[in-house]
The first five atom37 places (N, CA, C, CB, O) and aatype in JSON, in Angstrom:
{
  "aatype": [12, 6, 2, 7, 12, 9, 9, 0, 7, 10, 16, 10, 13, 16, 9, 10, 9, 2, 9, 14, 13, 7, 18, 10, 1, 7, 11, 15, 1, 11, 13, 15, 9, 5, 17, 9, 10, 18, 9, 8, 10, 14, 19, 14, 10, 19, 9, 18, 12, 1, 18, 12, 0, 7, 9, 15, 18, 18, 13, 9, 14, 10, 12, 10, 0, 0, 0, 9, 13, 7, 5, 13, 16, 7, 7, 1, 10, 14, 9, 0, 1],
  "atom_mask": [
    [1, 1, 1, 1, 1],
    [1, 1, 1, 1, 1],
    [1, 1, 1, 1, 1],
    [1, 1, 1, 0, 1],
    [1, 1, 1, 1, 1],
    [1, 1, 1, 1, 1],
    [1, 1, 1, 1, 1],
    [1, 1, 1, 1, 1],
    [1, 1, 1, 0, 1],
    [1, 1, 1, 1, 1],
    [1, 1, 1, 1, 1],
    [1, 1, 1, 1, 1],
    [1, 1, 1, 1, 1],
    [1, 1, 1, 1, 1],
    [1, 1, 1, 1, 1],
    [1, 1, 1, 1, 1],
    [1, 1, 1, 1, 1],
    [1, 1, 1, 1, 1],
    [1, 1, 1, 1, 1],
    [1, 1, 1, 1, 1],
    [1, 1, 1, 1, 1],
    [1, 1, 1, 0, 1],
    [1, 1, 1, 1, 1],
    [1, 1, 1, 1, 1],
    [1, 1, 1, 1, 1],
    [1, 1, 1, 0, 1],
    [1, 1, 1, 1, 1],
    [1, 1, 1, 1, 1],
    [1, 1, 1, 1, 1],
    [1, 1, 1, 1, 1],
    [1, 1, 1, 1, 1],
    [1, 1, 1, 1, 1],
    [1, 1, 1, 1, 1],
    [1, 1, 1, 1, 1],
    [1, 1, 1, 1, 1],
    [1, 1, 1, 1, 1],
    [1, 1, 1, 1, 1],
    [1, 1, 1, 1, 1],
    [1, 1, 1, 1, 1],
    [1, 1, 1, 1, 1],
    [1, 1, 1, 1, 1],
    [1, 1, 1, 1, 1],
    [1, 1, 1, 1, 1],
    [1, 1, 1, 1, 1],
    [1, 1, 1, 1, 1],
    [1, 1, 1, 1, 1],
    [1, 1, 1, 1, 1],
    [1, 1, 1, 1, 1],
    [1, 1, 1, 1, 1],
    [1, 1, 1, 1, 1],
    [1, 1, 1, 1, 1],
    [1, 1, 1, 1, 1],
    [1, 1, 1, 1, 1],
    [1, 1, 1, 0, 1],
    [1, 1, 1, 1, 1],
    [1, 1, 1, 1, 1],
    [1, 1, 1, 1, 1],
    [1, 1, 1, 1, 1],
    [1, 1, 1, 1, 1],
    [1, 1, 1, 1, 1],
    [1, 1, 1, 1, 1],
    [1, 1, 1, 1, 1],
    [1, 1, 1, 1, 1],
    [1, 1, 1, 1, 1],
    [1, 1, 1, 1, 1],
    [1, 1, 1, 1, 1],
    [1, 1, 1, 1, 1],
    [1, 1, 1, 1, 1],
    [1, 1, 1, 1, 1],
    [1, 1, 1, 0, 1],
    [1, 1, 1, 1, 1],
    [1, 1, 1, 1, 1],
    [1, 1, 1, 1, 1],
    [1, 1, 1, 0, 1],
    [1, 1, 1, 0, 1],
    [1, 1, 1, 1, 1],
    [1, 1, 1, 1, 1],
    [1, 1, 1, 1, 1],
    [1, 1, 1, 1, 1],
    [1, 1, 1, 1, 1],
    [1, 1, 1, 1, 1]
  ],
  "atom_positions": [
    [[0.82, -1.2, 0.0], [0.0, 0.0, 0.0], [0.86, 1.26, 0.0], [-0.93, 0.0, 1.21], [0.56, 2.23, -0.7]],
    [[1.94, 1.24, 0.79], [2.8, 2.4, 0.86], [3.47, 2.68, -0.48], [3.86, 2.2, 1.94], [3.61, 3.84, -0.87]],
    [[3.87, 1.63, -1.19], [4.49, 1.8, -2.5], [3.49, 2.41, -3.49], [5.02, 0.46, -3.02], [3.87, 3.23, -4.32]],
    [[2.24, 2.0, -3.4], [1.2, 2.57, -4.27], [0.99, 4.05, -4.01], [0.0, 0.0, 0.0], [0.76, 4.82, -4.95]],
    [[1.08, 4.45, -2.75], [0.92, 5.87, -2.41], [2.11, 6.68, -2.94], [0.8, 6.04, -0.88], [1.93, 7.82, -3.38]],
    [[3.3, 6.11, -2.91], [4.47, 6.8, -3.44], [4.34, 6.97, -4.95], [5.77, 6.02, -3.1], [4.65, 8.04, -5.48]],
    [[3.89, 5.93, -5.62], [3.71, 6.01, -7.07], [2.63, 7.03, -7.43], [3.35, 4.63, -7.65], [2.8, 7.82, -8.36]],
    [[1.54, 7.03, -6.69], [0.47, 7.99, -6.94], [0.95, 9.42, -6.68], [-0.76, 7.68, -6.06], [0.64, 10.33, -7.44]],
    [[1.71, 9.61, -5.61], [2.24, 10.94, -5.3], [3.23, 11.42, -6.35], [0.0, 0.0, 0.0], [3.22, 12.59, -6.73]],
    [[4.07, 10.52, -6.82], [5.04, 10.89, -7.85], [4.35, 11.18, -9.18], [6.08, 9.78, -8.04], [4.77, 12.07, -9.93]],
    [[3.29, 10.46, -9.47], [2.51, 10.72, -10.69], [1.85, 12.09, -10.61], [1.44, 9.62, -10.9], [1.87, 12.85, -11.57]],
    [[1.27, 12.41, -9.46], [0.65, 13.72, -9.26], [1.71, 14.83, -9.33], [-0.09, 13.77, -7.91], [1.47, 15.88, -9.92]],
    [[2.87, 14.59, -8.72], [3.96, 15.55, -8.79], [4.37, 15.81, -10.23], [5.15, 15.06, -7.97], [4.61, 16.95, -10.62]],
    [[4.46, 14.74, -11.02], [4.85, 14.86, -12.42], [3.85, 15.7, -13.2], [4.98, 13.48, -13.06], [4.24, 16.54, -14.01]],
    [[2.58, 15.48, -12.95], [1.55, 16.28, -13.62], [1.67, 17.75, -13.21], [0.13, 15.74, -13.28], [1.67, 18.64, -14.06]],
    [[1.76, 17.98, -11.91], [1.77, 19.36, -11.41], [3.02, 20.13, -11.82], [1.66, 19.35, -9.9], [2.94, 21.33, -12.07]],
    [[4.17, 19.47, -11.9], [5.39, 20.17, -12.3], [5.37, 20.5, -13.79], [6.63, 19.32, -11.96], [6.02, 21.46, -14.22]],
    [[4.64, 19.72, -14.57], [4.61, 19.94, -16.01], [3.56, 20.96, -16.44], [4.35, 18.65, -16.72], [3.64, 21.47, -17.56]],
    [[2.6, 21.27, -15.61], [1.56, 22.25, -15.98], [2.16, 23.64, -16.25], [0.51, 22.34, -14.87], [1.84, 24.22, -17.29]],
    [[3.01, 24.19, -15.36], [3.57, 25.51, -15.69], [4.48, 25.48, -16.92], [4.35, 26.06, -14.5], [4.52, 26.44, -17.69]],
    [[5.2, 24.38, -17.11], [6.05, 24.28, -18.29], [5.2, 24.15, -19.56], [7.0, 23.08, -18.17], [5.58, 24.66, -20.61]],
    [[4.07, 23.48, -19.46], [3.15, 23.4, -20.59], [2.55, 24.76, -20.92], [0.0, 0.0, 0.0], [2.33, 25.1, -22.08]],
    [[2.28, 25.53, -19.86], [1.76, 26.88, -20.06], [2.78, 27.73, -20.81], [1.4, 27.53, -18.69], [2.44, 28.43, -21.77]],
    [[4.03, 27.67, -20.36], [5.08, 28.45, -21.02], [5.33, 27.95, -22.44], [6.38, 28.38, -20.22], [5.56, 28.75, -23.35]],
    [[5.27, 26.64, -22.63], [5.44, 26.06, -23.96], [4.35, 26.54, -24.89], [5.45, 24.53, -23.89], [4.6, 26.78, -26.07]],
    [[3.13, 26.67, -24.37], [2.0, 27.11, -25.18], [2.15, 28.53, -25.69], [0.0, 0.0, 0.0], [1.55, 28.89, -26.7]],
    [[2.95, 29.33, -25.0], [3.17, 30.72, -25.42], [4.4, 30.86, -26.3], [3.31, 31.61, -24.2], [4.67, 31.95, -26.82]],
    [[5.16, 29.79, -26.48], [6.4, 29.85, -27.27], [6.14, 29.47, -28.72], [7.47, 28.93, -26.67], [5.17, 28.8, -29.04]],
    [[7.06, 29.92, -29.57], [6.98, 29.54, -30.98], [7.35, 28.07, -31.1], [7.92, 30.42, -31.86], [8.32, 27.62, -30.5]],
    [[6.58, 27.33, -31.86], [6.77, 25.89, -31.99], [8.16, 25.56, -32.54], [5.69, 25.29, -32.89], [8.63, 26.2, -33.49]],
    [[8.8, 24.58, -31.94], [10.13, 24.06, -32.29], [11.26, 25.06, -32.07], [10.13, 23.64, -33.73], [12.36, 24.88, -32.59]],
    [[11.01, 26.1, -31.29], [12.09, 27.02, -30.93], [12.88, 26.4, -29.77], [11.53, 28.44, -30.54], [12.48, 25.39, -29.2]],
    [[14.01, 27.02, -29.44], [14.83, 26.53, -28.32], [14.03, 26.57, -27.03], [16.12, 27.36, -28.19], [14.09, 25.63, -26.23]],
    [[13.29, 27.66, -26.8], [12.47, 27.77, -25.59], [11.43, 26.66, -25.54], [11.79, 29.13, -25.52], [11.22, 26.05, -24.49]],
    [[10.79, 26.4, -26.64], [9.75, 25.36, -26.72], [10.33, 24.01, -26.33], [9.14, 25.3, -28.14], [9.73, 23.27, -25.55]],
    [[11.51, 23.69, -26.87], [12.16, 22.42, -26.57], [12.59, 22.36, -25.1], [13.38, 22.21, -27.48], [12.43, 21.33, -24.45]],
    [[13.11, 23.47, -24.58], [13.52, 23.49, -23.18], [12.33, 23.31, -22.24], [14.22, 24.8, -22.86], [12.44, 22.58, -21.25]],
    [[11.21, 23.94, -22.54], [10.03, 23.81, -21.68], [9.51, 22.38, -21.64], [8.93, 24.74, -22.14], [8.9, 21.97, -20.66]],
    [[9.73, 21.62, -22.68], [9.33, 20.23, -22.68], [10.3, 19.38, -21.87], [9.23, 19.71, -24.11], [9.88, 18.48, -21.15]],
    [[11.6, 19.66, -21.99], [12.6, 18.77, -21.43], [13.14, 19.17, -20.06], [13.72, 18.68, -22.37], [13.74, 18.33, -19.38]],
    [[12.96, 20.4, -19.62], [13.5, 20.81, -18.32], [12.95, 20.03, -17.12], [13.22, 22.27, -18.12], [13.73, 19.73, -16.22]],
    [[11.68, 19.68, -17.06], [11.21, 18.94, -15.88], [11.63, 17.46, -15.86], [9.72, 19.03, -15.81], [11.49, 16.81, -14.83]],
    [[12.13, 16.94, -16.97], [12.44, 15.51, -17.05], [13.5, 15.08, -16.03], [12.91, 15.16, -18.45], [13.28, 14.09, -15.34]],
    [[14.64, 15.78, -15.92], [15.63, 15.34, -14.92], [15.1, 15.35, -13.49], [16.87, 16.21, -15.0], [15.46, 14.49, -12.69]],
    [[14.25, 16.32, -13.17], [13.67, 16.37, -11.83], [12.77, 15.16, -11.57], [12.87, 17.67, -11.65], [12.82, 14.57, -10.49]],
    [[11.97, 14.79, -12.54], [11.09, 13.62, -12.39], [11.92, 12.35, -12.28], [10.1, 13.53, -13.57], [11.61, 11.46, -11.48]],
    [[12.97, 12.24, -13.08], [13.85, 11.07, -13.01], [14.51, 10.99, -11.64], [14.92, 11.12, -14.13], [14.57, 9.92, -11.03]],
    [[15.01, 12.13, -11.16], [15.64, 12.16, -9.84], [14.66, 11.75, -8.75], [16.2, 13.56, -9.55], [15.0, 10.96, -7.88]],
    [[13.45, 12.28, -8.78], [12.44, 11.93, -7.77], [12.08, 10.46, -7.83], [11.18, 12.78, -7.95], [11.9, 9.82, -6.79]],
    [[11.97, 9.91, -9.03], [11.66, 8.49, -9.17], [12.79, 7.64, -8.6], [11.42, 8.12, -10.64], [12.55, 6.65, -7.91]],
    [[14.02, 8.04, -8.89], [15.18, 7.31, -8.39], [15.26, 7.38, -6.86], [16.46, 7.87, -9.0], [15.49, 6.36, -6.21]],
    [[15.06, 8.57, -6.29], [15.14, 8.74, -4.84], [14.0, 8.0, -4.12], [15.12, 10.22, -4.49], [14.17, 7.56, -2.98]],
    [[12.87, 7.89, -4.77], [11.75, 7.18, -4.16], [11.9, 5.66, -4.28], [10.43, 7.62, -4.79], [11.16, 4.9, -3.65]],
    [[12.86, 5.23, -5.1], [13.08, 3.79, -5.26], [12.05, 3.13, -6.15], [0.0, 0.0, 0.0], [11.8, 1.93, -6.03]],
    [[11.46, 3.9, -7.04], [10.44, 3.36, -7.94], [11.14, 2.72, -9.14], [9.46, 4.48, -8.4], [12.08, 3.29, -9.7]],
    [[10.67, 1.56, -9.53], [11.27, 0.79, -10.62], [11.12, 1.51, -11.96], [10.63, -0.59, -10.7], [10.23, 2.34, -12.15]],
    [[11.99, 1.17, -12.87], [11.91, 1.74, -14.22], [10.68, 1.25, -14.97], [13.18, 1.4, -15.01], [10.37, 1.77, -16.04]],
    [[9.98, 0.27, -14.44], [8.74, -0.2, -15.06], [7.66, 0.88, -15.06], [8.23, -1.44, -14.34], [6.7, 0.8, -15.84]],
    [[7.81, 1.88, -14.21], [6.79, 2.93, -14.1], [7.13, 4.15, -14.97], [6.65, 3.36, -12.65], [6.42, 5.16, -14.91]],
    [[8.18, 4.07, -15.76], [8.53, 5.17, -16.65], [7.39, 5.5, -17.63], [9.8, 4.83, -17.43], [7.11, 6.68, -17.84]],
    [[6.7, 4.5, -18.23], [5.57, 4.86, -19.11], [4.47, 5.64, -18.39], [4.98, 3.6, -19.72], [3.86, 6.53, -18.98]],
    [[4.22, 5.31, -17.12], [3.22, 6.05, -16.35], [3.67, 7.49, -16.13], [2.96, 5.36, -15.0], [2.88, 8.42, -16.27]],
    [[4.94, 7.67, -15.79], [5.47, 9.02, -15.58], [5.47, 9.81, -16.89], [6.89, 8.96, -14.99], [5.21, 11.02, -16.89]],
    [[5.77, 9.15, -17.99], [5.74, 9.81, -19.3], [4.32, 10.26, -19.64], [6.28, 8.86, -20.39], [4.11, 11.37, -20.12]],
    [[3.35, 9.4, -19.39], [1.95, 9.76, -19.64], [1.53, 10.93, -18.75], [1.03, 8.55, -19.41], [0.81, 11.82, -19.19]],
    [[1.97, 10.93, -17.5], [1.64, 12.03, -16.59], [2.28, 13.33, -17.06], [2.09, 11.7, -15.16], [1.67, 14.39, -16.98]],
    [[3.52, 13.26, -17.55], [4.2, 14.46, -18.05], [3.49, 15.01, -19.29], [5.68, 14.14, -18.39], [3.31, 16.22, -19.41]],
    [[3.1, 14.14, -20.18], [2.38, 14.58, -21.38], [1.05, 15.21, -21.0], [2.16, 13.4, -22.35], [0.66, 16.24, -21.54]],
    [[0.35, 14.58, -20.06], [-0.92, 15.13, -19.59], [-0.72, 16.51, -18.97], [-1.58, 14.18, -18.57], [-1.5, 17.43, -19.25]],
    [[0.32, 16.68, -18.14], [0.6, 17.98, -17.53], [0.96, 19.03, -18.56], [0.0, 0.0, 0.0], [0.5, 20.17, -18.46]],
    [[1.77, 18.66, -19.54], [2.13, 19.6, -20.61], [0.89, 20.0, -21.41], [3.19, 18.97, -21.55], [0.7, 21.18, -21.72]],
    [[0.07, 19.04, -21.74], [-1.15, 19.32, -22.52], [-2.1, 20.22, -21.73], [-1.86, 18.0, -22.9], [-2.67, 21.16, -22.27]],
    [[-2.26, 19.9, -20.44], [-3.16, 20.69, -19.6], [-2.66, 22.12, -19.47], [-3.31, 20.06, -18.21], [-3.44, 23.07, -19.58]],
    [[-1.35, 22.29, -19.24], [-0.78, 23.64, -19.11], [-0.88, 24.43, -20.4], [0.0, 0.0, 0.0], [-1.11, 25.63, -20.38]],
    [[-0.71, 23.75, -21.53], [-0.82, 24.43, -22.81], [-2.24, 24.82, -23.17], [0.0, 0.0, 0.0], [-2.44, 25.69, -24.01]],
    [[-3.22, 24.17, -22.54], [-4.62, 24.47, -22.85], [-5.25, 25.46, -21.89], [-5.42, 23.2, -22.84], [-6.43, 25.77, -22.02]],
    [[-4.48, 25.96, -20.92], [-5.05, 26.93, -20.0], [-5.52, 28.16, -20.77], [-4.03, 27.32, -18.9], [-4.81, 28.61, -21.67]],
    [[-6.66, 28.7, -20.44], [-7.19, 29.82, -21.22], [-6.3, 31.06, -21.15], [-8.58, 30.17, -20.73], [-6.35, 31.9, -22.05]],
    [[-5.5, 31.2, -20.12], [-4.62, 32.36, -20.03], [-3.37, 32.2, -20.88], [-4.24, 32.62, -18.59], [-2.58, 33.13, -21.01]],
    [[-3.18, 31.0, -21.46], [-1.99, 30.74, -22.28], [-2.1, 31.37, -23.65], [-1.77, 29.26, -22.42], [-1.09, 31.51, -24.33]],
    [[-3.25, 31.73, -24.07], [-3.43, 32.23, -25.43], [-3.36, 33.71, -25.49], [-4.72, 31.78, -26.0], [-3.5, 34.29, -26.57]]
  ]
}
């Protein structure tokens, strides 16, 4: 049960950390350096948190899906346009 809570918390963290980056990405010109940085900057932090929590690499697809969801949600915020 405790491991499930850690995975759920890390998934929520991944979503929440990617929302502001998705917002910034939504305001950037597509395929610019800023656009690429806003997509990739949160990745090392999520990898570090997963490693420190002792979560297996089997959960990388879940974290990737959470990151994409956070980026998409941040880019769709009405204040982003």
